[in-house]
C-alpha positions as CSV (number, residue, x, y, z in Angstrom):
1,X,35.8,1.2,-10.7
2,X,36.7,2.4,-7.2
3,X,35.3,5.7,-6.0
4,X,37.0,7.9,-3.4
5,X,35.3,9.4,-0.5
6,X,37.0,11.6,2.1
7,X,35.6,12.3,5.5
8,X,36.2,13.5,9.0
9,X,34.9,11.7,12.0
10,X,34.4,13.4,15.4
11,X,36.6,11.4,17.7
12,X,35.0,13.0,20.8
13,X,31.5,11.8,19.8
14,X,32.8,8.4,18.9
15,X,34.4,7.9,22.3
16,X,31.4,9.2,24.2
17,X,29.2,6.8,22.3
18,X,31.6,3.9,23.1
19,X,31.7,4.7,26.8
20,X,27.9,5.0,26.8
21,X,27.6,1.5,25.5
22,X,26.3,2.1,22.0
23,X,25.7,-1.2,20.3
24,X,27.7,-0.4,17.3
25,X,30.8,-1.2,19.3
26,X,32.2,-4.6,20.2
27,X,35.5,-6.0,21.5
28,X,37.0,-8.9,19.6
29,X,38.8,-11.9,21.0
30,X,42.1,-10.2,20.4
31,X,40.9,-7.3,22.6
32,X,40.6,-4.8,19.8
33,X,37.6,-2.6,19.6
34,X,35.6,-2.4,16.4
35,X,32.5,-0.3,15.5
36,X,30.0,-0.6,12.7
37,X,29.1,2.4,10.5
38,X,26.7,3.3,7.8
39,X,28.0,5.6,5.0
40,X,25.6,7.5,3.0
41,X,26.1,9.2,-0.4
42,X,23.6,12.0,-0.2
43,X,21.8,13.4,-3.2
44,X,22.4,17.0,-2.2
45,X,25.3,18.6,-0.4
46,X,24.9,20.4,2.9
47,X,25.8,24.0,3.5
48,X,29.5,23.1,3.6
49,X,29.5,21.2,0.3
50,X,29.6,17.8,2.0
51,X,27.6,15.0,0.4
52,X,28.7,12.0,2.4
53,X,27.4,11.2,5.9
54,X,28.7,8.7,8.4
55,X,26.7,7.3,11.3
56,X,27.2,4.6,13.9
57,X,25.1,1.6,12.9
58,X,23.5,0.1,15.9
59,X,22.6,-3.6,16.2
60,X,19.0,-4.4,15.2
61,X,16.4,-4.6,17.9
62,X,18.3,-2.5,20.4
63,X,17.6,0.9,22.0
64,X,20.7,2.4,20.6
65,X,20.0,5.1,18.0
66,X,21.9,5.9,14.8
67,X,24.3,8.6,15.7
68,X,25.9,10.8,13.0
69,X,29.6,11.0,13.7
70,X,31.0,12.6,10.5
71,X,30.6,14.1,7.1
72,X,32.6,14.0,3.9
73,X,32.8,14.6,0.2
74,X,32.8,12.6,-3.0
75,X,35.9,13.0,-5.2
76,X,35.9,12.6,-8.9
77,X,38.2,10.0,-10.4
78,X,40.7,12.6,-11.7
79,X,41.3,13.9,-8.2
80,X,41.3,10.4,-6.7
81,X,44.1,9.2,-9.0
82,X,46.4,12.0,-7.7
83,X,45.9,11.2,-4.0
84,X,48.3,8.8,-2.5
85,X,47.5,7.3,0.9
86,X,49.9,8.3,3.7
87,X,50.8,6.1,6.6
88,X,50.5,8.1,9.8
89,X,53.3,7.6,12.3
90,X,51.5,9.7,15.0
91,X,50.8,8.0,18.2
92,X,48.2,9.1,20.7
93,X,49.0,9.2,24.4
94,X,46.8,6.9,26.4
95,X,45.0,8.8,29.1
96,X,44.1,7.2,32.4
97,X,40.5,6.8,31.4
98,X,40.9,5.8,27.8
99,X,40.0,2.2,28.3
100,X,36.9,2.4,30.6
101,X,34.7,1.2,27.8
102,X,31.7,-0.9,28.9
103,X,32.6,-4.0,26.9
């Protein structure tokens, strides 16, 4: 059975890590940028009731460290069944320095 997790990721921390060359990021042949994450289901919730942690997952044998980029919560199945995914139509403006990634 599927289990729902909801989370927020800090986009600012994510972009800073990408620009700094964190090894979790890579550019594919189609020029899209991907990043690897580790998602933890924690045994105990933090002070905000969040029990899911998300961190960048660096490649093995590199100097990049795991960097926490977000937190979230586990949802029970009764709540999960009521949630319908929404497709966002928002677009983000591309700033002049948005593609100065090191890869």
